[in-house]
PDB file of the backbone (N, CA, C, O) and the ligand in Angstrom, with CONECT records:
HET     ZN  A 101       1
ATOM      1  N   UNK A   1     100.472  36.178  59.828  1.00  0.00           N
ATOM      2  CA  UNK A   1      99.581  35.188  60.438  1.00  0.00           C
ATOM      3  C   UNK A   1      98.834  35.770  61.628  1.00  0.00           C
ATOM      4  O   UNK A   1      97.704  35.368  61.903  1.00  0.00           O
ATOM      5  N   UNK A   2      99.456  36.722  62.345  1.00  0.00           N
ATOM      6  CA  UNK A   2      98.764  37.275  63.521  1.00  0.00           C
ATOM      7  C   UNK A   2      97.499  38.007  63.109  1.00  0.00           C
ATOM      8  O   UNK A   2      96.491  37.947  63.812  1.00  0.00           O
ATOM      9  N   UNK A   3      97.542  38.695  61.981  1.00  0.00           N
ATOM     10  CA  UNK A   3      96.349  39.415  61.521  1.00  0.00           C
ATOM     11  C   UNK A   3      95.236  38.431  61.196  1.00  0.00           C
ATOM     12  O   UNK A   3      94.078  38.673  61.538  1.00  0.00           O
ATOM     13  N   UNK A   4      95.568  37.333  60.544  1.00  0.00           N
ATOM     14  CA  UNK A   4      94.571  36.324  60.205  1.00  0.00           C
ATOM     15  C   UNK A   4      93.952  35.740  61.475  1.00  0.00           C
ATOM     16  O   UNK A   4      92.738  35.546  61.534  1.00  0.00           O
ATOM     17  N   UNK A   5      94.765  35.462  62.483  1.00  0.00           N
ATOM     18  CA  UNK A   5      94.247  34.896  63.731  1.00  0.00           C
ATOM     19  C   UNK A   5      93.281  35.864  64.391  1.00  0.00           C
ATOM     20  O   UNK A   5      92.252  35.440  64.917  1.00  0.00           O
ATOM     21  N   UNK A   6      93.590  37.155  64.376  1.00  0.00           N
ATOM     22  CA  UNK A   6      92.704  38.156  64.988  1.00  0.00           C
ATOM     23  C   UNK A   6      91.379  38.197  64.243  1.00  0.00           C
ATOM     24  O   UNK A   6      90.320  38.271  64.866  1.00  0.00           O
ATOM     25  N   UNK A   7      91.426  38.150  62.908  1.00  0.00           N
ATOM     26  CA  UNK A   7      90.200  38.186  62.125  1.00  0.00           C
ATOM     27  C   UNK A   7      89.324  36.986  62.450  1.00  0.00           C
ATOM     28  O   UNK A   7      88.107  37.126  62.579  1.00  0.00           O
ATOM     29  N   UNK A   8      89.923  35.816  62.584  1.00  0.00           N
ATOM     30  CA  UNK A   8      89.163  34.621  62.915  1.00  0.00           C
ATOM     31  C   UNK A   8      88.530  34.753  64.300  1.00  0.00           C
ATOM     32  O   UNK A   8      87.398  34.314  64.506  1.00  0.00           O
ATOM     33  N   UNK A   9      89.247  35.352  65.250  1.00  0.00           N
ATOM     34  CA  UNK A   9      88.720  35.536  66.596  1.00  0.00           C
ATOM     35  C   UNK A   9      87.484  36.432  66.552  1.00  0.00           C
ATOM     36  O   UNK A   9      86.490  36.137  67.215  1.00  0.00           O
ATOM     37  N   UNK A  10      87.529  37.517  65.783  1.00  0.00           N
ATOM     38  CA  UNK A  10      86.396  38.443  65.708  1.00  0.00           C
ATOM     39  C   UNK A  10      85.182  37.764  65.085  1.00  0.00           C
ATOM     40  O   UNK A  10      84.055  38.006  65.517  1.00  0.00           O
ATOM     41  N   UNK A  11      85.388  36.933  64.091  1.00  0.00           N
ATOM     42  CA  UNK A  11      84.281  36.243  63.439  1.00  0.00           C
ATOM     43  C   UNK A  11      83.664  35.221  64.382  1.00  0.00           C
ATOM     44  O   UNK A  11      82.445  35.053  64.412  1.00  0.00           O
ATOM     45  N   UNK A  12      84.515  34.532  65.162  1.00  0.00           N
ATOM     46  CA  UNK A  12      84.046  33.432  65.995  1.00  0.00           C
ATOM     47  C   UNK A  12      83.491  33.903  67.332  1.00  0.00           C
ATOM     48  O   UNK A  12      82.895  33.098  68.047  1.00  0.00           O
ATOM     49  N   UNK A  13      83.659  35.172  67.702  1.00  0.00           N
ATOM     50  CA  UNK A  13      83.287  35.619  69.038  1.00  0.00           C
ATOM     51  C   UNK A  13      82.429  36.882  68.990  1.00  0.00           C
ATOM     52  O   UNK A  13      82.945  37.980  69.195  1.00  0.00           O
ATOM     53  N   UNK A  14      81.120  36.745  68.720  1.00  0.00           N
ATOM     54  CA  UNK A  14      80.226  37.913  68.740  1.00  0.00           C
ATOM     55  C   UNK A  14      80.217  38.586  70.100  1.00  0.00           C
ATOM     56  O   UNK A  14      80.569  37.966  71.104  1.00  0.00           O
ATOM     57  N   UNK A  15      79.822  39.838  70.142  1.00  0.00           N
ATOM     58  CA  UNK A  15      79.897  40.642  71.359  1.00  0.00           C
ATOM     59  C   UNK A  15      79.173  40.001  72.532  1.00  0.00           C
ATOM     60  O   UNK A  15      79.712  39.975  73.638  1.00  0.00           O
ATOM     61  N   UNK A  16      77.969  39.484  72.324  1.00  0.00           N
ATOM     62  CA  UNK A  16      77.182  38.968  73.434  1.00  0.00           C
ATOM     63  C   UNK A  16      77.773  37.690  74.008  1.00  0.00           C
ATOM     64  O   UNK A  16      77.425  37.293  75.120  1.00  0.00           O
ATOM     65  N   UNK A  17      78.658  37.047  73.270  1.00  0.00           N
ATOM     66  CA  UNK A  17      79.271  35.828  73.775  1.00  0.00           C
ATOM     67  C   UNK A  17      80.464  36.144  74.661  1.00  0.00           C
ATOM     68  O   UNK A  17      81.046  35.246  75.271  1.00  0.00           O
ATOM     69  N   UNK A  18      80.829  37.417  74.734  1.00  0.00           N
ATOM     70  CA  UNK A  18      81.997  37.827  75.500  1.00  0.00           C
ATOM     71  C   UNK A  18      81.618  38.914  76.504  1.00  0.00           C
ATOM     72  O   UNK A  18      82.129  40.030  76.410  1.00  0.00           O
ATOM     73  N   UNK A  19      80.739  38.621  77.462  1.00  0.00           N
ATOM     74  CA  UNK A  19      80.257  39.651  78.396  1.00  0.00           C
ATOM     75  C   UNK A  19      81.346  40.172  79.308  1.00  0.00           C
ATOM     76  O   UNK A  19      81.166  41.215  79.935  1.00  0.00           O
ATOM     77  N   UNK A  20      82.488  39.471  79.404  1.00  0.00           N
ATOM     78  CA  UNK A  20      83.571  39.890  80.280  1.00  0.00           C
ATOM     79  C   UNK A  20      84.463  40.942  79.644  1.00  0.00           C
ATOM     80  O   UNK A  20      85.321  41.509  80.320  1.00  0.00           O
ATOM     81  N   UNK A  21      84.276  41.216  78.349  1.00  0.00           N
ATOM     82  CA  UNK A  21      85.097  42.227  77.693  1.00  0.00           C
ATOM     83  C   UNK A  21      84.768  43.613  78.226  1.00  0.00           C
ATOM     84  O   UNK A  21      83.653  43.864  78.683  1.00  0.00           O
ATOM     85  N   UNK A  22      85.733  44.499  78.165  1.00  0.00           N
ATOM     86  CA  UNK A  22      85.492  45.874  78.594  1.00  0.00           C
ATOM     87  C   UNK A  22      84.465  46.524  77.666  1.00  0.00           C
ATOM     88  O   UNK A  22      84.329  46.105  76.516  1.00  0.00           O
ATOM     89  N   UNK A  23      83.735  47.548  78.144  1.00  0.00           N
ATOM     90  CA  UNK A  23      82.739  48.216  77.276  1.00  0.00           C
ATOM     91  C   UNK A  23      83.348  48.726  75.988  1.00  0.00           C
ATOM     92  O   UNK A  23      82.705  48.664  74.940  1.00  0.00           O
ATOM     93  N   UNK A  24      84.594  49.238  76.038  1.00  0.00           N
ATOM     94  CA  UNK A  24      85.222  49.779  74.831  1.00  0.00           C
ATOM     95  C   UNK A  24      85.404  48.682  73.783  1.00  0.00           C
ATOM     96  O   UNK A  24      85.133  48.901  72.603  1.00  0.00           O
ATOM     97  N   UNK A  25      85.857  47.515  74.206  1.00  0.00           N
ATOM     98  CA  UNK A  25      86.071  46.414  73.265  1.00  0.00           C
ATOM     99  C   UNK A  25      84.730  45.943  72.725  1.00  0.00           C
ATOM    100  O   UNK A  25      84.604  45.673  71.530  1.00  0.00           O
ATOM    101  N   UNK A  26      83.726  45.840  73.593  1.00  0.00           N
ATOM    102  CA  UNK A  26      82.407  45.393  73.152  1.00  0.00           C
ATOM    103  C   UNK A  26      81.839  46.352  72.108  1.00  0.00           C
ATOM    104  O   UNK A  26      81.252  45.918  71.117  1.00  0.00           O
ATOM    105  N   UNK A  27      82.016  47.656  72.331  1.00  0.00           N
ATOM    106  CA  UNK A  27      81.496  48.637  71.388  1.00  0.00           C
ATOM    107  C   UNK A  27      82.171  48.466  70.028  1.00  0.00           C
ATOM    108  O   UNK A  27      81.532  48.627  68.988  1.00  0.00           O
ATOM    109  N   UNK A  28      83.458  48.142  70.039  1.00  0.00           N
ATOM    110  CA  UNK A  28      84.164  47.944  68.775  1.00  0.00           C
ATOM    111  C   UNK A  28      83.584  46.751  68.022  1.00  0.00           C
ATOM    112  O   UNK A  28      83.379  46.817  66.810  1.00  0.00           O
ATOM    113  N   UNK A  29      83.321  45.664  68.739  1.00  0.00           N
ATOM    114  CA  UNK A  29      82.757  44.479  68.100  1.00  0.00           C
ATOM    115  C   UNK A  29      81.375  44.810  67.533  1.00  0.00           C
ATOM    116  O   UNK A  29      81.009  44.331  66.460  1.00  0.00           O
ATOM    117  N   UNK A  30      80.605  45.637  68.265  1.00  0.00           N
ATOM    118  CA  UNK A  30      79.275  46.015  67.783  1.00  0.00           C
ATOM    119  C   UNK A  30      79.342  46.740  66.441  1.00  0.00           C
ATOM    120  O   UNK A  30      78.412  46.652  65.640  1.00  0.00           O
ATOM    121  N   UNK A  31      80.450  47.463  66.191  1.00  0.00           N
ATOM    122  CA  UNK A  31      80.587  48.157  64.920  1.00  0.00           C
ATOM    123  C   UNK A  31      80.617  47.158  63.769  1.00  0.00           C
ATOM    124  O   UNK A  31      80.202  47.475  62.655  1.00  0.00           O
ATOM    125  N   UNK A  32      81.100  45.975  64.036  1.00  0.00           N
ATOM    126  CA  UNK A  32      81.247  44.970  62.981  1.00  0.00           C
ATOM    127  C   UNK A  32      79.924  44.255  62.742  1.00  0.00           C
ATOM    128  O   UNK A  32      79.535  44.038  61.595  1.00  0.00           O
ATOM    129  N   UNK A  33      79.225  43.885  63.824  1.00  0.00           N
ATOM    130  CA  UNK A  33      77.994  43.103  63.709  1.00  0.00           C
ATOM    131  C   UNK A  33      76.942  43.685  64.638  1.00  0.00           C
ATOM    132  O   UNK A  33      76.829  43.261  65.788  1.00  0.00           O
ATOM    133  N   UNK A  34      76.159  44.666  64.147  1.00  0.00           N
ATOM    134  CA  UNK A  34      75.186  45.314  65.027  1.00  0.00           C
ATOM    135  C   UNK A  34      73.748  44.946  64.673  1.00  0.00           C
ATOM    136  O   UNK A  34      72.815  45.634  65.088  1.00  0.00           O
ATOM    137  N   UNK A  35      73.558  43.870  63.910  1.00  0.00           N
ATOM    138  CA  UNK A  35      72.219  43.429  63.561  1.00  0.00           C
ATOM    139  C   UNK A  35      71.470  42.968  64.812  1.00  0.00           C
ATOM    140  O   UNK A  35      72.063  42.330  65.682  1.00  0.00           O
ATOM    141  N   UNK A  36      70.200  43.277  64.912  1.00  0.00           N
ATOM    142  CA  UNK A  36      69.383  42.835  66.037  1.00  0.00           C
ATOM    143  C   UNK A  36      68.138  42.140  65.501  1.00  0.00           C
ATOM    144  O   UNK A  36      67.732  42.356  64.359  1.00  0.00           O
ATOM    145  N   UNK A  37      67.532  41.292  66.356  1.00  0.00           N
ATOM    146  CA  UNK A  37      66.360  40.525  65.938  1.00  0.00           C
ATOM    147  C   UNK A  37      65.268  40.629  66.994  1.00  0.00           C
ATOM    148  O   UNK A  37      65.538  40.977  68.143  1.00  0.00           O
ATOM    149  N   UNK A  38      64.033  40.327  66.601  1.00  0.00           N
ATOM    150  CA  UNK A  38      62.922  40.344  67.528  1.00  0.00           C
ATOM    151  C   UNK A  38      61.831  39.402  67.036  1.00  0.00           C
ATOM    152  O   UNK A  38      61.948  38.785  65.977  1.00  0.00           O
ATOM    153  N   UNK A  39      60.753  39.307  67.842  1.00  0.00           N
ATOM    154  CA  UNK A  39      59.614  38.457  67.478  1.00  0.00           C
ATOM    155  C   UNK A  39      58.417  39.337  67.150  1.00  0.00           C
ATOM    156  O   UNK A  39      58.219  40.393  67.750  1.00  0.00           O
ATOM    157  N   UNK A  40      57.625  38.883  66.187  1.00  0.00           N
ATOM    158  CA  UNK A  40      56.387  39.610  65.873  1.00  0.00           C
ATOM    159  C   UNK A  40      55.440  39.607  67.070  1.00  0.00           C
ATOM    160  O   UNK A  40      54.541  40.445  67.148  1.00  0.00           O
ATOM    161  N   UNK A  41      55.634  38.665  68.013  1.00  0.00           N
ATOM    162  CA  UNK A  41      54.725  38.522  69.154  1.00  0.00           C
ATOM    163  C   UNK A  41      55.164  39.325  70.373  1.00  0.00           C
ATOM    164  O   UNK A  41      54.525  39.245  71.422  1.00  0.00           O
ATOM    165  N   UNK A  42      56.233  40.090  70.257  1.00  0.00           N
ATOM    166  CA  UNK A  42      56.681  40.886  71.401  1.00  0.00           C
ATOM    167  C   UNK A  42      57.121  42.253  70.905  1.00  0.00           C
ATOM    168  O   UNK A  42      57.058  42.536  69.709  1.00  0.00           O
ATOM    169  N   UNK A  43      57.573  43.117  71.842  1.00  0.00           N
ATOM    170  CA  UNK A  43      58.083  44.425  71.444  1.00  0.00           C
ATOM    171  C   UNK A  43      59.525  44.585  71.922  1.00  0.00           C
ATOM    172  O   UNK A  43      59.975  45.694  72.212  1.00  0.00           O
ATOM    173  N   UNK A  44      60.245  43.460  72.001  1.00  0.00           N
ATOM    174  CA  UNK A  44      61.626  43.461  72.489  1.00  0.00           C
ATOM    175  C   UNK A  44      62.569  43.012  71.375  1.00  0.00           C
ATOM    176  O   UNK A  44      62.279  42.058  70.654  1.00  0.00           O
ATOM    177  N   UNK A  45      63.714  43.715  71.237  1.00  0.00           N
ATOM    178  CA  UNK A  45      64.716  43.260  70.269  1.00  0.00           C
ATOM    179  C   UNK A  45      65.972  42.792  70.997  1.00  0.00           C
ATOM    180  O   UNK A  45      66.279  43.245  72.100  1.00  0.00           O
ATOM    181  N   UNK A  46      66.700  41.861  70.341  1.00  0.00           N
ATOM    182  CA  UNK A  46      67.835  41.172  70.953  1.00  0.00           C
ATOM    183  C   UNK A  46      69.029  41.136  70.014  1.00  0.00           C
ATOM    184  O   UNK A  46      68.910  41.338  68.806  1.00  0.00           O
ATOM    185  N   UNK A  47      70.204  40.867  70.622  1.00  0.00           N
ATOM    186  CA  UNK A  47      71.329  40.453  69.792  1.00  0.00           C
ATOM    187  C   UNK A  47      70.971  39.070  69.236  1.00  0.00           C
ATOM    188  O   UNK A  47      70.299  38.289  69.909  1.00  0.00           O
ATOM    189  N   UNK A  48      71.424  38.762  67.993  1.00  0.00           N
ATOM    190  CA  UNK A  48      71.039  37.477  67.384  1.00  0.00           C
ATOM    191  C   UNK A  48      71.413  36.258  68.225  1.00  0.00           C
ATOM    192  O   UNK A  48      70.745  35.227  68.132  1.00  0.00           O
ATOM    193  N   UNK A  49      72.463  36.349  69.043  1.00  0.00           N
ATOM    194  CA  UNK A  49      72.880  35.176  69.808  1.00  0.00           C
ATOM    195  C   UNK A  49      72.372  35.184  71.246  1.00  0.00           C
ATOM    196  O   UNK A  49      72.840  34.393  72.066  1.00  0.00           O
ATOM    197  N   UNK A  50      71.416  36.070  71.570  1.00  0.00           N
ATOM    198  CA  UNK A  50      70.799  36.074  72.908  1.00  0.00           C
ATOM    199  C   UNK A  50      69.968  34.793  73.077  1.00  0.00           C
ATOM    200  O   UNK A  50      69.359  34.310  72.121  1.00  0.00           O
ATOM    201  N   UNK A  51      69.949  34.257  74.286  1.00  0.00           N
ATOM    202  CA  UNK A  51      69.166  33.060  74.543  1.00  0.00           C
ATOM    203  C   UNK A  51      67.697  33.258  74.242  1.00  0.00           C
ATOM    204  O   UNK A  51      67.032  32.336  73.770  1.00  0.00           O
ATOM    205  N   UNK A  52      67.176  34.457  74.510  1.00  0.00           N
ATOM    206  CA  UNK A  52      65.763  34.732  74.212  1.00  0.00           C
ATOM    207  C   UNK A  52      65.524  34.774  72.704  1.00  0.00           C
ATOM    208  O   UNK A  52      64.502  34.289  72.219  1.00  0.00           O
ATOM    209  N   UNK A  53      66.471  35.356  71.964  1.00  0.00           N
ATOM    210  CA  UNK A  53      66.322  35.446  70.511  1.00  0.00           C
ATOM    211  C   UNK A  53      66.296  34.054  69.876  1.00  0.00           C
ATOM    212  O   UNK A  53      65.584  33.826  68.898  1.00  0.00           O
ATOM    213  N   UNK A  54      67.076  33.127  70.436  1.00  0.00           N
ATOM    214  CA  UNK A  54      67.141  31.783  69.861  1.00  0.00           C
ATOM    215  C   UNK A  54      65.837  31.018  70.038  1.00  0.00           C
ATOM    216  O   UNK A  54      65.600  30.032  69.341  1.00  0.00           O
ATOM    217  N   UNK A  55      64.974  31.466  70.977  1.00  0.00           N
ATOM    218  CA  UNK A  55      63.699  30.773  71.184  1.00  0.00           C
ATOM    219  C   UNK A  55      62.592  31.285  70.258  1.00  0.00           C
ATOM    220  O   UNK A  55      61.480  30.756  70.261  1.00  0.00           O
ATOM    221  N   UNK A  56      62.905  32.319  69.463  1.00  0.00           N
ATOM    222  CA  UNK A  56      61.896  32.863  68.551  1.00  0.00           C
ATOM    223  C   UNK A  56      61.774  31.946  67.335  1.00  0.00           C
ATOM    224  O   UNK A  56      62.779  31.608  66.710  1.00  0.00           O
ATOM    225  N   UNK A  57      60.567  31.550  67.003  1.00  0.00           N
ATOM    226  CA  UNK A  57      60.357  30.720  65.817  1.00  0.00           C
ATOM    227  C   UNK A  57      60.716  31.510  64.566  1.00  0.00           C
ATOM    228  O   UNK A  57      60.490  32.718  64.503  1.00  0.00           O
ATOM    229  N   UNK A  58      61.277  30.823  63.567  1.00  0.00           N
ATOM    230  CA  UNK A  58      61.659  31.482  62.320  1.00  0.00           C
ATOM    231  C   UNK A  58      60.479  32.232  61.697  1.00  0.00           C
ATOM    232  O   UNK A  58      60.655  33.298  61.107  1.00  0.00           O
ATOM    233  N   UNK A  59      59.275  31.666  61.831  1.00  0.00           N
ATOM    234  CA  UNK A  59      58.100  32.286  61.214  1.00  0.00           C
ATOM    235  C   UNK A  59      57.727  33.599  61.891  1.00  0.00           C
ATOM    236  O   UNK A  59      57.015  34.415  61.307  1.00  0.00           O
ATOM    237  N   UNK A  60      58.205  33.812  63.128  1.00  0.00           N
ATOM    238  CA  UNK A  60      57.900  35.042  63.857  1.00  0.00           C
ATOM    239  C   UNK A  60      59.079  36.016  63.894  1.00  0.00           C
ATOM    240  O   UNK A  60      58.970  37.109  64.449  1.00  0.00           O
ATOM    241  N   UNK A  61      60.207  35.613  63.301  1.00  0.00           N
ATOM    242  CA  UNK A  61      61.436  36.394  63.440  1.00  0.00           C
ATOM    243  C   UNK A  61      61.430  37.631  62.544  1.00  0.00           C
ATOM    244  O   UNK A  61      61.106  37.555  61.359  1.00  0.00           O
ATOM    245  N   UNK A  62      61.794  38.766  63.131  1.00  0.00           N
ATOM    246  CA  UNK A  62      62.023  39.981  62.360  1.00  0.00           C
ATOM    247  C   UNK A  62      63.417  40.476  62.722  1.00  0.00           C
ATOM    248  O   UNK A  62      63.881  40.236  63.837  1.00  0.00           O
ATOM    249  N   UNK A  63      64.104  41.173  61.791  1.00  0.00           N
ATOM    250  CA  UNK A  63      65.451  41.654  62.095  1.00  0.00           C
ATOM    251  C   UNK A  63      65.646  43.050  61.533  1.00  0.00           C
ATOM    252  O   UNK A  63      64.950  43.478  60.612  1.00  0.00           O
ATOM    253  N   UNK A  64      66.605  43.741  62.108  1.00  0.00           N
ATOM    254  CA  UNK A  64      66.940  45.103  61.685  1.00  0.00           C
ATOM    255  C   UNK A  64      68.451  45.195  61.558  1.00  0.00           C
ATOM    256  O   UNK A  64      69.169  44.425  62.196  1.00  0.00           O
ATOM    257  N   UNK A  65      68.958  46.139  60.730  1.00  0.00           N
ATOM    258  CA  UNK A  65      70.413  46.279  60.573  1.00  0.00           C
ATOM    259  C   UNK A  65      71.093  46.806  61.830  1.00  0.00           C
ATOM    260  O   UNK A  65      72.299  46.625  61.998  1.00  0.00           O
ATOM    261  N   UNK A  66      70.332  47.464  62.728  1.00  0.00           N
ATOM    262  CA  UNK A  66      70.917  47.992  63.961  1.00  0.00           C
ATOM    263  C   UNK A  66      69.800  48.312  64.959  1.00  0.00           C
ATOM    264  O   UNK A  66      68.618  48.253  64.617  1.00  0.00           O
ATOM    265  N   UNK A  67      70.186  48.652  66.201  1.00  0.00           N
ATOM    266  CA  UNK A  67      69.225  48.890  67.272  1.00  0.00           C
ATOM    267  C   UNK A  67      68.365  50.127  67.008  1.00  0.00           C
ATOM    268  O   UNK A  67      67.195  50.164  67.390  1.00  0.00           O
ATOM    269  N   UNK A  68      68.940  51.129  66.362  1.00  0.00           N
ATOM    270  CA  UNK A  68      68.165  52.347  66.083  1.00  0.00           C
ATOM    271  C   UNK A  68      66.954  52.022  65.213  1.00  0.00           C
ATOM    272  O   UNK A  68      65.847  52.500  65.461  1.00  0.00           O
ATOM    273  N   UNK A  69      67.187  51.197  64.187  1.00  0.00           N
ATOM    274  CA  UNK A  69      66.094  50.809  63.300  1.00  0.00           C
ATOM    275  C   UNK A  69      65.027  50.033  64.067  1.00  0.00           C
ATOM    276  O   UNK A  69      63.835  50.204  63.812  1.00  0.00           O
ATOM    277  N   UNK A  70      65.446  49.180  65.003  1.00  0.00           N
ATOM    278  CA  UNK A  70      64.486  48.404  65.798  1.00  0.00           C
ATOM    279  C   UNK A  70      63.631  49.337  66.656  1.00  0.00           C
ATOM    280  O   UNK A  70      62.419  49.150  66.756  1.00  0.00           O
ATOM    281  N   UNK A  71      64.256  50.337  67.274  1.00  0.00           N
ATOM    282  CA  UNK A  71      63.497  51.284  68.113  1.00  0.00           C
ATOM    283  C   UNK A  71      62.513  52.094  67.278  1.00  0.00           C
ATOM    284  O   UNK A  71      61.419  52.430  67.732  1.00  0.00           O
ATOM    285  N   UNK A  72      62.924  52.403  66.042  1.00  0.00           N
ATOM    286  CA  UNK A  72      62.020  53.148  65.166  1.00  0.00           C
ATOM    287  C   UNK A  72      60.789  52.325  64.815  1.00  0.00           C
ATOM    288  O   UNK A  72      59.752  52.880  64.451  1.00  0.00           O
ATOM    289  N   UNK A  73      60.897  50.990  64.924  1.00  0.00           N
ATOM    290  CA  UNK A  73      59.761  50.101  64.684  1.00  0.00           C
ATOM    291  C   UNK A  73      58.917  49.912  65.933  1.00  0.00           C
ATOM    292  O   UNK A  73      57.939  49.164  65.910  1.00  0.00           O
ATOM    293  N   UNK A  74      59.286  50.592  67.047  1.00  0.00           N
ATOM    294  CA  UNK A  74      58.501  50.506  68.270  1.00  0.00           C
ATOM    295  C   UNK A  74      58.968  49.445  69.244  1.00  0.00           C
ATOM    296  O   UNK A  74      58.293  49.165  70.234  1.00  0.00           O
ATOM    297  N   UNK A  75      60.115  48.856  68.971  1.00  0.00           N
ATOM    298  CA  UNK A  75      60.654  47.815  69.859  1.00  0.00           C
ATOM    299  C   UNK A  75      61.580  48.452  70.894  1.00  0.00           C
ATOM    300  O   UNK A  75      62.113  49.541  70.678  1.00  0.00           O
ATOM    301  N   UNK A  76      61.770  47.741  72.051  1.00  0.00           N
ATOM    302  CA  UNK A  76      62.695  48.202  73.083  1.00  0.00           C
ATOM    303  C   UNK A  76      63.796  47.163  73.277  1.00  0.00           C
ATOM    304  O   UNK A  76      63.634  46.000  72.907  1.00  0.00           O
ATOM    305  N   UNK A  77      64.924  47.593  73.866  1.00  0.00           N
ATOM    306  CA  UNK A  77      66.087  46.709  74.025  1.00  0.00           C
ATOM    307  C   UNK A  77      65.822  45.645  75.090  1.00  0.00           C
ATOM    308  O   UNK A  77      65.195  45.914  76.115  1.00  0.00           O
ATOM    309  N   UNK A  78      66.313  44.430  74.825  1.00  0.00           N
ATOM    310  CA  UNK A  78      66.269  43.348  75.808  1.00  0.00           C
ATOM    311  C   UNK A  78      67.147  43.723  77.002  1.00  0.00           C
ATOM    312  O   UNK A  78      68.228  44.284  76.825  1.00  0.00           O
ATOM    313  N   UNK A  79      66.681  43.412  78.226  1.00  0.00           N
ATOM    314  CA  UNK A  79      67.479  43.742  79.408  1.00  0.00           C
ATOM    315  C   UNK A  79      68.544  42.677  79.668  1.00  0.00           C
ATOM    316  O   UNK A  79      69.450  42.898  80.471  1.00  0.00           O
ATOM    317  N   UNK A  80      68.448  41.531  79.003  1.00  0.00           N
ATOM    318  CA  UNK A  80      69.425  40.455  79.210  1.00  0.00           C
ATOM    319  C   UNK A  80      70.653  40.664  78.329  1.00  0.00           C
ATOM    320  O   UNK A  80      71.781  40.630  78.821  1.00  0.00           O
ATOM    321  N   UNK A  81      70.441  40.880  77.024  1.00  0.00           N
ATOM    322  CA  UNK A  81      71.585  40.972  76.106  1.00  0.00           C
ATOM    323  C   UNK A  81      71.979  42.428  75.804  1.00  0.00           C
ATOM    324  O   UNK A  81      73.003  42.658  75.160  1.00  0.00           O
ATOM    325  N   UNK A  82      71.198  43.401  76.250  1.00  0.00           N
ATOM    326  CA  UNK A  82      71.541  44.826  76.092  1.00  0.00           C
ATOM    327  C   UNK A  82      72.041  45.157  74.695  1.00  0.00           C
ATOM    328  O   UNK A  82      73.204  45.521  74.525  1.00  0.00           O
ATOM    329  N   UNK A  83      71.174  45.033  73.688  1.00  0.00           N
ATOM    330  CA  UNK A  83      71.620  45.251  72.312  1.00  0.00           C
ATOM    331  C   UNK A  83      71.828  46.718  71.941  1.00  0.00           C
ATOM    332  O   UNK A  83      72.150  47.009  70.789  1.00  0.00           O
ATOM    333  N   UNK A  84      71.654  47.654  72.882  1.00  0.00           N
ATOM    334  CA  UNK A  84      71.914  49.064  72.586  1.00  0.00           C
ATOM    335  C   UNK A  84      70.664  49.848  72.278  1.00  0.00           C
ATOM    336  O   UNK A  84      70.737  51.047  72.011  1.00  0.00           O
TER     337      UNK A  84
HETATM  338 ZN    ZN A 101      68.022  39.452  74.579  1.00  0.00          ZN2+
END
């Protein structure tokens, strides 16, 4: 049961929702869910649960499997959610 509880915790708690975690723990969570999103109207990419990302209209939303792919598209990391 302990393994199941840990799995549920990881699913329910994305990295950006846990800013108090140590960098090592945050990096581990990023390995599981490193997708990033951005708006066609800007050149900034975010973690999907960043407050700025949530204000992007669905019609303007673009996403990448990871931060490297976003940078290759000419986008830069958000300074609020630090998506890497
Ligand atoms: Zn952001």
